[in-house]
N, C-alpha and C positions, 0 to 999 in steps of 0.2 A: 504494500500500500504506500502510495506516494503522498508526500505532504501536500501536493496540489489539491487533494480531496478536501482537506481542511481549509486551505486558503480560498479555494473557489467558493465553497459554501459560505464561508465567513463574509466574502464580498457580496454574495447573493443576499444573505440575510441583512447585512448592513445597509444594502441598497433599499430594502423594504423599510427599515427603521427610519431612514431619512425621507424617503418619498412620502410616507404616510403620516408625517407629523401633523397634517391638517385634517385627519380623518376623525370620524365620530364614533359614538358608543355602539357596542354590540348589544342588541335588544332581544334577539331570539336565536334559536339553533337551526333556522331554515337553511337548507343546503343550496349551494350554488349549482345551477344547471351546467352540465358539461356536455359538449357535443357528442352524440352517439351515432355511429354508423347504423343506418336502418336497412342496409342491403338493397338489392334490386327491386324488391317488392314494396319497399317503403314501410314495412311493418316489422320485420325481424330486427330486434335490437341485440347489440352485443352485451353479453353479461358483464357485470362488474368484474374488474380484474384485481386480484389480490397481489400483494408484493411477491409472494412465492411464485405465483403464476407468471408474473412478468420476468422474474429471474429465470425460470425454466424456459420461457420463450426466447429470452436473450441467448441462453446457452445453446439452444437448438438452431437459432437463425441469425445471430449476429455475424455479419460478414468478416469482421476483423478477427473474431475468434475462430471462425471456420478456416480462415487463411492461415492462422497459427497452427491449426491441426495438420496442415500440409507439412509442416516442419517435422512432426512426429513420423509421418509417412516417409519422408525423405531419410530420416535417421534409420528407419527400419530397412529401407532399400540399401542404404550404405552398409549396414551390418550384413545383410544377405550377400552383397557383393564382396565384402571382405572375406566371408566364409567361402564363397565360390572361387576366390583366388587360389585356394588350395588345389583346385582341379587342374588337369593339364590343358594346355592350349592345343587345339586340333584345327588344322587348316588344310583345305584342298584347293588345287588349281587345275585348270584345263585350258589349253590353248591350241590354236591352229593358225598357220601362216602360209602365205604364198610368197615365194622369192623369185627374183629374176636376175640373171648375171652371176657373178662370183659370190658364192656363199658356202657355208659349212653344212654338210649333210649331218644331221643330228643322230643318225643311226650308225654312220661309219666314222664320224669326226674327220672326214676328208673334204677338201675343197672341191666344189663342182661349179661348172659355168653354164649350166642349163636351168631352165625353169623348173621349180620344184614346189611341191606341196608337202608340208610337215606338220606334225602335231605332237603334243606331250601332255601328260598329266602327272600330278604329284599329290601325295598325302603326307603331311608332316605333323608330328606331335611333340610337345615339349612340356615336361613336368618339372616343377621346382623340387629340388631335394633338400637344399639348405640355402638360406639367404639371411643368415644372422638373426633368425626368429622374427623377421619383419612381418610376415603374414600373421603369425600368432599374436604379436603385439598390436597389429592393426585391428584384428578381430576384437581384442580386449578393449582397445580404445573406442571402437565404434559401439561396443556394448555399453560402455560407460557413458558415451555421448547420448545414446538412446535413452538410458535411464534418466540422465539429466534433462533431456528434452521432454520426457513425460512429466516430470515434476514442474518444469517451467510452464508447460501447458496448463497444469493444475493451478499454478500461480496466476496465470492469465485469466482462468475461469473465476478465481477469487476476486481479481481486480475488476472484472466485468460485473460481478455481483455487487461490488461496492459502488461502481458507477451507476448501476441501475437503482440501487438503494438511494444514492444521493439524488438522482434525477427524480425518483418517485417522491421523495420527501419534498423536493423543490416544487413539484406539481401540487402536492397537498398544501404546502405553505402558500403558494400563489392562489389556490382556490379559497382558502380561509381568509386571506387578505382581501381578495376581491369581494367575498361575502361581507367582510367587515365594512369595506368602503361603500357597498350598496346599502347596507343597513344604516350606516352613519349618514349617508346622503339623504335617506328618508327623513332622518331627524332634521336635517337642514331644510329640506323641502317643506316640511310641516311648519317650520318657523317662517319660511318665505310666504307660505299661504296665509299665515296669521298676520304677517307684516303687511301683506297686500291689502287685506281687509282693513287693518288699522290705518294704512296709508290713505285709503279712500275716505275714511272718516276723519283724517287729520289728527289721529290719535297717536302717532309715532314720529319720532325724530327722523327726518329724511335721511340723515347720515346712517342711522341704524338700519333703515330699510335697504339702502344700497349696499351696506356691509353684508347683509344676509344674501342679497342677490349675487354679490361677488363670490361669497363663500360657496353658494350652490354651484356656480360655474366651475369653481376650483374643484369641488367634490366630483362633479361630472367628468372633468378631465382626469382626475385620479382613477375613476372607474375605467376609463379607456386605457390609461397606462397600465393598470392592473390586468386588464384583459390581454394586452400585448405581452406582458410578462408571463401570464398563464399559458398563452398559446406557444410562446417560445419554449417554455419548460416542457410542454406536452410534445412539441416537435422533437426536442432533444431526447426525451424518453422513448418516443416512437422510433427514432433512428437507431437507438441501442437495441430495440426489438426487431428492427428491419421490417417495419410496417408503416403504413400511412398514418398521419395524425388522426384522421377521422375514423380509423380502425381501432384506435386505442380504447375507446369507450370510457366509462367512468371508473375511477379507482376506489377501492375499498379503503376507508380511512384506517390509519394505524392507531393503536391504543397508546396513549401517553401515560403509561404506568411506570411507577418508580421501580428500578431494578434493585433486587436484594443483593446482587453480587457486586461487591466493591473491592476490586483488586488494587494492590499497590503497584507502583511503577516497576519495581524489581520483579515482582511475581508475574506481572503481565509480560515483561520482556522475556522471562524464562519460558512462559507458555508459548509466546510467539516464535521464539527460536526453535522450539520443539515441534510446533504445529504448522507453521507456514511452509509450504513446499519449496519456496525459492531458496531457503537456507540449505537443506540437504542437496538441492540441485547443484549448488556451488561446490559441495563436497565431491559430487560425481564429476564436475568439470575439472577439479583438481586431479582426480584420479586419471581422467582422460589426458590431461597435460603431462602427467608422469609417464603414461604409456607412449606419448608422442616423443618423449626424450629417447626412450628405448628404440622406437622406430628410426629416429635419426641416427642413433649409434649403430644400427644394423648395417649401415653402409660402410663401416670400418672393416667388416668381415668379408671374406671371400664368399662367393655364391656358386653353388653347384646345381646343375640341371641335367636331366636325362632327356635325350632327344631320340626320336625314331622317325624314319622316313620310308616312303614307298613311292616309286615312280616308274614311268615307261615312256616310250616315244614311238613315233611313226614317221617314215619318209617315203615319198612316192618313188624316188630314184634309189632308195636304199635296198635293203635285203628284200628278197622275194616274199610275196604274200600280201593279202589285203590289209586293210586298216586294223581290224580286230585281231588278225593273226599276228601282226607285228607288235601291237600293244601287249598281247598275251606273252609273247616270247622275249620282249625287251624289258620285262619287269626287273627293277633293281630295288634292293632293300638296304637299309642302313640303321645303325643304332650307335649312339655316342653319349659320352659324358663330357659336359663342358664345365670347366672351372674358370671363373673370372676372379682375378685378384686385384683389388683396388690398390694403386700405388700413389697416384697424385691426380686430383681432379679440381685444381685451382682452389683448394681449401673449401670446397663446397660443403663437404660433410662436416668439417670442423665448424663452419659457421651455421650450418643447419642445427647442429647440437646446441650451440650457444643460443640460437633463437628459440629453440624448444625449451631451454631452461628459463629464458626470459618469459615465455608463455606460462610456465608453471608459477613463477613469481607473480605474474600479473593475476593469475587465477586465485592465488592466495590473498593478494591485496583486495581483489573484488569481494571475497568473502568477508574480510575484515571491514571493508567499507560498508557492506550490506548490514553487518551486525551493528556497526556504529550508528548507521542511520536508523536501524530498527530500535536501538536503545533510545534515541532521541524521539522517534515517533511514538513509541509506547509511553514514554514519560509525558509527552504532550497530550496524548489521548486521555491518560488518567487525570491530568490536571484540568483539561478542557471539560471533561464530564463533571467533575466536582465543581468547577467554576460555574458552569451552566446551571447546575442544580442550586447553587447558592444565589445566583442572580434571579432565578425564577421565584425563590422565596421573597426576595426584596421587591420584585415586580408585582407580585400578588398583593403585597402590603401597599405598594404605591397605587395600584389600580383601585383598591378599596378606598383609599384616601381621596384620589382624584374623582372617583365616582360620587362621593359625598360632596366634594367641592363643587362639582358640576351641578348636582341636584340643587344645592343652595343657590348657585348663580342663576339657575333657570327660574327658581321660585322668585328670587329678588327681581329679576328682569321682568317677569310677567306681571309683577306687582307695580312695575313702573319706577322702581327705585334704583335702577342700574342702567347700563347702556350696552350696545352691541359689542364693544371692545372687550369689556370684562366677561360678557357671556361667551364670546367666541374664544377668548383666551382659556377660560376654564374648560370649554368643550374640547379644544385642541389638545390640551394636556391629558384629558381623559382618553380621547381617541388615540393619542400617541402611546399611552401606557397600554391600551388594549392591543395595539399592533405589536409593541415590543414583547408583550407577554406571549402572544401567539408565535412570533418568530423565535423567541428564545426556547419555547417548549419544543419546537421542531428541531432546533439546534441541539438541544439536549438529546432528543431521540436519535439524531444522526450520530452524536458522539457515543451513544450507547451501542449502536451497531458497529461503530469503528472499534470500540473496546471488545465486542464479541468477535469481530474479525481477527484481532490479534490473539485473542484467547482460544481461537479454534472452535468457537461456539456459534458460528454463523450458519445455522442450519436452515438453508433456503434452497 
């Protein structure tokens, strides 16, 4: 899990906090309508999607993840090829030629000066006997790389899960904020209707009347902005599931229930290092790098191969007999052992070994970097979860106080003992506290999922 999850969501939530500083109270639990695909007949509706269903859809259809799965298939093919390298090479050739003028008769090996027609075939086989254990170490390296690739793919699945969870929560946050802004706009609209009636009767300060009119326009703009944010969030989630936005349907809300599991930073780090697949994947990469050194060193050793051959030829002007007769009687067989001893190859093997050793050191540093980043991320995850929980407690207290303040300001204003500035100031404070509380609750929920991710308890 990358820190970008936390940073992106923080920016997303902070944006809501600032944008909705002018919004109003939440007065009911009515749900915001979300576009639902009705199909071709206009009647069939898409069922509500749970978070678990979205995660499973993403795992099955996300194109980026499916592309990553090809890497596992490539690793499997590489291993199969490494094992197949133990088998002998077998090659056959067949040729026929027409010559004119001076040429060599391939059946007599004598020069002739007449037109000639000749042909030949050969069958050759070569099997490795010893090559410094290169083939064996290559098989082991490819097996280690395959094991690492499987774990890395599992890690990508976990990352996709966290992406979907983040996007899912962003959609829910956008829905609730839109719902808040619509309900708060109704409060402003009611005040505008009341002010219009009083304006006709000359019973309201004109400045107060136009303040309410301006506030209503501002609230309506907020609704449009919130709709845009909601649509953008839905498009992002739909893209992770590889579907159209109108096929996403409505999302099932998540429960904002306090988690009884409170892990410390050190405990969460230990669980993460044991459960996250990308850490053991780095161990397999280290093992593969060690095998790569052995492969490079194999070029220091002599190589021995066993070779066998079978061949025949035909010549029109050669020995008597037709094509098949000559091919049958000119058959030659061979068998040989070839030993190749490396003496000097421009220091290629020496430098290949040095590069392989550097690759091993790089693999070890990658694991150390990953563990260091994991320690930082788990520490932040524990702190952020606790911090969000503490802020929610304060926001609830703040919301209660601002609700009472707004109630008093509304009563005083309707009695004619106040003005629109004081009324709207109290209203905006209350509205802002409502938005902050909603946003922070979803932020806490996201941090809970992040902690579950590190703890290996993300069962989706």
